[in-house]
Wavefront OBJ file of the C-alpha trace (Angstrom):
o trace
v 15.640 9.472 -4.683
v 18.074 10.371 -7.007
v 21.151 7.911 -6.324
v 20.383 4.731 -8.559
v 22.974 2.604 -6.537
v 21.116 3.391 -3.317
v 17.803 2.792 -4.691
v 18.677 -0.524 -6.409
v 20.151 -1.724 -3.136
v 17.125 -1.122 -1.242
v 14.614 -2.400 -3.928
v 16.116 -5.891 -3.318
v 15.062 -5.925 0.251
v 11.822 -4.222 0.441
v 9.240 -5.703 2.907
v 5.618 -4.782 3.369
v 5.214 -2.561 6.373
v 2.450 -1.549 8.883
v 2.391 1.379 11.267
v 3.930 0.470 14.542
v 3.090 2.752 17.473
v 5.952 2.680 20.186
v 5.298 4.428 23.743
v 8.371 5.410 25.166
v 9.165 7.125 28.379
v 11.859 9.763 28.022
v 14.101 8.300 30.337
v 14.120 4.882 28.800
v 15.534 5.798 25.512
v 18.040 2.781 25.745
v 15.138 0.253 25.676
v 14.609 0.702 22.049
v 12.167 -1.387 19.835
v 13.689 -2.971 17.025
v 11.763 -2.021 13.862
v 11.828 -2.912 10.134
v 12.131 -0.007 8.086
v 12.890 0.405 4.212
v 12.902 3.077 1.640
v 11.569 2.112 -1.839
v 12.014 3.532 -5.409
v 8.684 5.088 -5.834
v 8.844 7.713 -8.387
v 7.069 6.593 -11.589
v 9.059 6.494 -14.760
v 6.054 7.492 -16.871
v 2.778 8.685 -15.490
v -0.287 7.199 -16.297
v -2.361 8.985 -18.955
v -5.488 8.367 -17.426
v -6.062 8.041 -13.551
v -4.886 4.969 -12.005
v -7.221 2.407 -10.559
v -6.407 0.664 -7.108
v -6.542 -3.086 -7.248
v -7.380 -3.470 -3.734
v -10.064 -4.969 -1.423
v -12.952 -2.712 -0.690
v -12.429 0.037 1.915
v -12.939 -1.244 5.369
v -16.349 -0.576 6.815
v -14.852 -0.250 10.177
v -16.435 2.807 12.204
v -13.755 5.409 12.985
v -13.487 6.866 16.264
v -15.465 9.731 17.108
v -13.807 13.022 16.625
v -15.579 14.650 19.507
v -15.088 11.972 22.085
v -13.272 14.324 24.323
v -14.871 17.106 26.261
v -13.379 20.537 27.150
v -13.986 23.235 29.439
v -12.714 26.957 28.719
v -9.592 25.799 27.473
v -9.173 25.894 23.627
v -9.072 22.039 22.042
v -7.850 21.941 18.306
v -6.884 19.262 16.006
v -3.599 18.791 14.048
v -3.410 16.383 10.987
v -0.025 15.687 9.065
v 0.010 14.203 5.656
v 2.779 12.900 3.549
v 4.849 13.612 0.319
v 2.530 15.381 -2.112
v 2.510 17.834 -5.405
v 1.045 17.847 -8.669
v 3.641 17.331 -11.330
v 5.112 15.009 -14.160
v 8.835 14.717 -14.296
v 10.778 17.213 -16.342
v 7.596 19.104 -17.333
v 9.038 22.576 -17.803
v 5.755 24.288 -18.930
v 3.339 22.742 -16.591
v -0.471 23.324 -16.976
v -3.046 23.938 -14.258
v -5.847 21.736 -14.110
v -6.993 21.742 -10.686
v -5.545 18.141 -10.352
v -4.726 18.347 -6.659
v -8.028 19.620 -5.372
v -10.116 17.150 -7.680
v -7.826 14.364 -6.445
v -8.266 15.179 -2.737
v -12.027 15.510 -3.104
v -11.992 12.036 -4.623
v -10.049 10.742 -1.579
v -12.083 12.519 1.156
v -15.427 13.664 -0.324
v -16.873 15.065 2.907
v -13.186 16.198 4.215
v -13.465 14.301 7.202
v -9.820 13.957 7.595
v -8.988 17.853 7.478
v -8.469 19.180 10.936
v -7.939 22.725 12.233
v -4.227 22.580 11.322
v -3.076 20.318 8.623
v 0.491 19.779 7.487
v 1.633 18.912 4.079
v 5.139 18.279 2.589
v 4.880 20.014 -0.813
v 7.617 17.656 -2.666
v 8.208 19.946 -5.718
v 9.292 23.408 -7.139
v 6.881 25.812 -7.665
v 6.366 28.017 -10.929
v 4.818 28.182 -14.179
v 8.235 27.490 -16.252
v 11.544 26.127 -15.684
v 14.580 26.863 -18.204
v 16.798 24.228 -16.597
v 16.280 21.207 -14.258
v 19.007 20.068 -11.992
v 19.362 16.773 -14.430
v 18.546 15.693 -17.872
v 15.600 13.199 -17.824
v 16.925 9.556 -17.195
v 15.382 6.553 -15.364
v 16.683 7.301 -12.168
v 16.610 11.189 -12.149
v 13.449 13.180 -11.372
v 12.605 16.746 -11.465
v 9.489 18.319 -10.560
v 7.769 21.600 -11.078
v 4.072 22.445 -10.212
v 2.246 25.352 -10.785
v 1.478 27.779 -7.933
v -2.366 27.391 -8.580
v -1.964 23.911 -7.295
v -0.549 24.900 -4.129
v -3.126 27.654 -3.888
v -5.969 24.891 -4.240
v -4.190 22.760 -1.264
v -4.494 26.014 0.968
v -7.921 26.604 -0.220
v -8.754 22.929 1.102
v -7.435 23.642 4.518
v -3.839 22.872 4.453
v -2.216 25.480 6.317
v 0.880 24.149 7.507
v 3.218 23.451 4.334
v 6.677 22.080 4.393
v 8.776 23.309 1.307
v 12.501 22.046 2.289
v 13.064 18.663 0.470
v 15.347 17.011 -2.056
v 12.979 18.263 -4.695
v 12.897 21.891 -3.670
v 16.115 22.753 -5.866
v 14.636 20.532 -8.911
v 14.236 23.676 -11.145
v 17.567 25.289 -10.933
v 17.119 28.175 -13.330
v 14.059 30.071 -14.727
v 13.701 33.026 -17.028
v 14.134 35.333 -14.286
v 17.008 33.581 -12.373
v 17.333 31.136 -9.669
v 14.721 28.240 -9.399
v 14.408 28.299 -5.439
v 13.812 32.169 -5.688
v 11.088 31.675 -8.113
v 9.248 29.140 -5.691
v 9.960 31.229 -2.699
v 8.430 34.177 -4.195
v 5.154 32.163 -5.485
v 5.049 30.718 -1.734
v 5.041 34.296 -0.367
v 2.185 35.376 -3.027
v 0.105 32.469 -1.770
v 0.503 33.433 1.855
v -0.134 36.999 1.102
v -3.551 35.993 -0.763
v -4.380 33.788 2.053
v -3.955 36.501 4.682
v -6.112 38.889 2.547
v -8.671 36.398 3.096
v -8.074 35.980 6.808
v -6.738 32.706 6.433
v -4.009 31.708 8.723
v -1.027 29.797 7.109
v 2.601 28.953 7.647
v 5.202 28.019 5.009
v 8.624 26.949 5.783
v 11.799 25.664 4.384
v 12.800 28.012 1.564
v 13.488 31.601 1.118
v 14.984 34.086 -1.236
v 18.021 34.719 0.973
v 19.993 33.349 3.681
v 17.590 34.411 6.253
v 15.575 31.010 7.315
v 13.513 31.632 10.291
v 10.700 29.155 11.628
v 7.357 30.339 10.510
v 5.129 31.457 13.398
v 1.952 32.763 13.893
v -1.588 32.725 15.819
v -3.526 30.123 13.870
v -7.093 30.936 14.338
v -10.264 28.799 13.533
v -13.864 28.572 14.773
v -13.230 27.834 18.498
v -10.500 30.342 18.964
v -6.704 30.313 18.035
v -3.387 28.868 19.218
v 0.188 30.312 18.737
v 2.060 27.665 16.225
v 5.929 27.817 15.428
v 6.886 25.492 12.526
v 9.872 24.726 10.815
v 10.739 22.582 7.972
v 14.234 21.610 7.118
v 15.975 19.125 4.508
v 18.372 16.544 5.911
v 21.056 15.475 3.866
v 21.476 18.136 1.388
v 24.689 19.768 -0.327
v 25.967 22.490 1.498
v 25.891 24.531 -1.710
v 22.161 24.444 -1.749
v 21.399 25.287 1.741
v 21.588 28.915 1.192
v 18.088 29.260 0.188
v 16.874 25.931 1.590
v 16.499 25.240 5.122
v 18.850 22.441 6.097
v 19.779 20.411 9.094
v 23.110 21.975 9.225
v 21.449 24.976 10.367
v 18.922 23.546 12.725
v 20.749 24.206 16.244
v 20.228 27.923 15.927
v 16.677 27.653 15.926
v 16.461 25.540 18.858
v 16.317 28.410 21.426
v 13.529 30.197 19.574
v 11.395 26.909 19.229
v 12.236 25.863 22.891
v 10.716 29.214 24.134
v 7.683 29.265 22.031
v 4.212 28.912 23.976
v 1.969 26.998 21.896
v 2.275 24.321 19.266
v 5.762 23.575 18.168
v 6.115 21.533 14.911
v 9.504 20.240 13.270
v 9.264 18.678 9.871
v 12.320 17.008 8.406
v 12.878 15.252 4.718
v 15.625 12.889 4.073
v 17.752 11.835 1.134
v 18.559 8.402 1.676
v 19.108 5.739 4.123
v 21.918 7.448 5.982
v 20.236 10.698 5.808
v 17.280 9.136 7.168
v 18.972 7.696 10.178
v 20.247 11.182 11.151
v 16.451 12.509 10.611
v 15.309 10.273 13.207
v 18.055 10.875 15.662
v 17.400 14.727 15.153
v 13.443 14.134 15.877
v 14.169 12.443 18.942
v 16.780 15.060 20.181
v 14.417 17.676 19.707
v 11.707 15.874 21.420
v 13.996 15.049 24.143
v 15.112 18.568 24.632
v 11.733 19.998 24.512
v 12.327 22.232 21.473
v 9.169 20.474 19.653
v 5.910 18.821 20.574
v 5.429 17.109 17.146
v 8.246 15.837 15.301
v 7.625 14.623 11.741
v 9.701 12.729 9.047
v 9.173 12.183 5.449
v 11.574 10.642 2.843
v 11.365 7.026 2.554
v 7.995 7.118 0.742
v 6.622 4.546 3.200
v 5.172 4.855 6.556
v 7.074 4.125 9.534
v 6.537 4.029 13.424
v 4.580 6.477 15.368
v 6.136 7.159 18.971
v 4.581 8.704 21.839
v 7.089 9.719 24.358
v 6.504 10.879 27.767
v 8.351 14.374 28.935
v 8.166 16.369 32.007
v 5.878 18.586 30.080
v 3.473 16.114 28.870
v 3.277 13.523 25.782
v 5.127 14.355 22.725
v 4.664 12.785 19.120
v 7.224 11.599 16.625
v 6.386 10.221 13.291
v 9.734 9.320 11.552
v 7.772 8.920 8.260
v 4.351 9.629 6.995
v 4.836 7.988 3.592
v 3.205 9.234 0.299
v 0.229 11.192 -0.203
v -1.367 12.771 -3.723
v 1.222 13.161 -6.399
v 0.820 11.937 -9.855
v 4.629 10.784 -10.198
v 4.872 8.462 -7.284
v 4.293 4.582 -7.601
v 1.582 2.530 -5.922
v 2.344 2.444 -2.286
v 0.007 0.807 0.333
v 1.688 1.783 3.770
v 1.007 5.377 4.374
v -0.558 7.288 7.143
v -2.233 10.434 7.955
v -1.058 11.507 11.517
v -4.229 12.646 13.603
v -4.097 14.445 16.861
v -6.138 16.327 19.320
v -4.456 18.948 21.895
v -5.661 21.221 24.680
v -4.057 24.912 24.809
v -4.612 26.873 27.992
v -3.599 30.366 27.305
v -3.742 31.196 31.051
v -0.795 29.000 32.002
v 0.368 28.171 28.151
v 0.145 24.378 28.976
v -0.323 22.307 25.974
v -2.016 18.328 26.498
v -2.070 15.873 23.824
v -5.889 14.491 24.130
v -5.909 11.844 21.665
v -3.707 10.357 18.772
v -4.972 8.343 15.740
v -3.478 6.922 12.429
v -5.499 6.612 9.410
v -3.586 4.108 7.073
v -3.959 5.276 3.279
v -3.147 3.414 -0.138
v -1.990 5.550 -2.681
v -1.411 4.809 -6.396
v -0.153 7.942 -8.463
v -2.391 10.639 -7.655
v -5.293 8.240 -6.331
v -5.323 7.434 -2.474
v -8.132 5.665 -0.216
v -8.350 5.292 2.997
v -8.054 1.642 4.596
v -8.555 2.135 8.410
v -8.181 4.301 11.418
v -6.663 3.339 14.864
v -7.018 5.009 18.131
v -3.951 4.719 20.327
v -3.446 4.710 23.672
v -1.538 7.619 25.474
v 1.219 6.691 27.977
v -1.241 7.954 30.604
v -4.050 5.663 29.661
v -1.640 2.628 29.528
v -0.577 3.673 33.189
v -4.106 3.842 34.229
v -5.134 0.433 32.760
v -2.418 -1.181 34.586
v -3.185 -0.181 38.114
l 1 2 3 4 5 6 7 8 9 10 11 12 13 14 15 16 17 18 19 20 21 22 23 24 25 26 27 28 29 30 31 32 33 34 35 36 37 38 39 40 41 42 43 44 45 46 47 48 49 50 51 52 53 54 55 56 57 58 59 60 61 62 63 64 65 66 67 68 69 70 71 72 73 74 75 76 77 78 79 80 81 82 83 84 85 86 87 88 89 90 91 92 93 94 95 96 97 98 99 100 101 102 103 104 105 106 107 108 109 110 111 112 113 114 115 116 117 118 119 120 121 122 123 124 125 126 127 128 129 130 131 132 133 134 135 136 137 138 139 140 141 142 143 144 145 146 147 148 149 150 151 152 153 154 155 156 157 158 159 160 161 162 163 164 165 166 167 168 169 170 171 172 173 174 175 176 177 178 179 180 181 182 183 184 185 186 187 188 189 190 191 192 193 194 195 196 197 198 199 200 201 202 203 204 205 206 207 208 209 210 211 212 213 214 215 216 217 218 219 220 221 222 223 224 225 226 227 228 229 230 231 232 233 234 235 236 237 238 239 240 241 242 243 244 245 246 247 248 249 250 251 252 253 254 255 256 257 258 259 260 261 262 263 264 265 266 267 268 269 270 271 272 273 274 275 276 277 278 279 280 281 282 283 284 285 286 287 288 289 290 291 292 293 294 295 296 297 298 299 300 301 302 303 304 305 306 307 308 309 310 311 312 313 314 315 316 317 318 319 320 321 322 323 324 325 326 327 328 329 330 331 332 333 334 335 336 337 338 339 340 341 342 343 344 345 346 347 348 349 350 351 352 353 354 355 356 357 358 359 360 361 362 363 364 365 366 367 368 369 370 371 372 373 374 375 376 377 378 379 380 381 382 383 384 385 386 387 388 389 390 391 392
């Protein structure tokens, strides 16, 4: 998002995208389906003084599939949903003010909170803090720097977002604070939020930044009404400068976590964020590699600010999920974008043999303009086993 020549080149060739589901058996990866995928210049040069109004047709009245359409026995069934690029910041605002912005925007989007699952992933695309002494750049038409007060992220957690990705190209937006390094400031606030959630007996995982060189996947038993499931989560930035990868988890360090992720029993989530076209191609390659090597069950991408394909991959250990780009979600500095999704899944975990089975997958298409998002429609997708059964 910060390279003007890259952005201008892609703006000239934008196309409107839908969400394409690709079902792929693991052994037939060479039979790829050609797809059209683009990046966009989507950060607003100046945010609106009043909430934006989406000039679009009324929301579809199509009934959504029933979330309780699958029965279960003694095994634990749980839901996991993933949302795209989010935050609550105006560019280069050195002293942001807390106004419950994210919480209010989410409640406008989903008043009955029907899109929130047991586990909810969010890419928090901003630095965290109350003050920034120096941003990575001066304000220009093609340079953006975000700082969100910690209370906004706390509000997201209170809503139910409990798997938070913090590694992206805005992790380093605030380079210097009154007390030192900006990433350290963000990491300290994230730690405070995690401790506050723990004190309230809430399960939460955050990954992607740290106060030192010790990057490790976030892991824990995520508990909810029906029980709990062990989850391991890794957030990393693809395409970052090596000098910034000391406190931000980057792709250059990913392989050393593969063994840890591979040996985990439960749900394994890899979430990557790209910088430009070249790094996004690399991101997609990494996501597919991790699924093929059984290092993750869900592999998520963000960065292009537009939804791309969702893939179901058959493996010897069951069906895995790849979403190369979720697109945008609530962020007051992102331009209107109609092609975004919420990835919605339901899984069954058997603690007796540690098996994990994908029960269904849905994509809810959403349209966002700045902080205002609205739901368009939901599709339930056939799993590979369903397709094979229908062919018999």
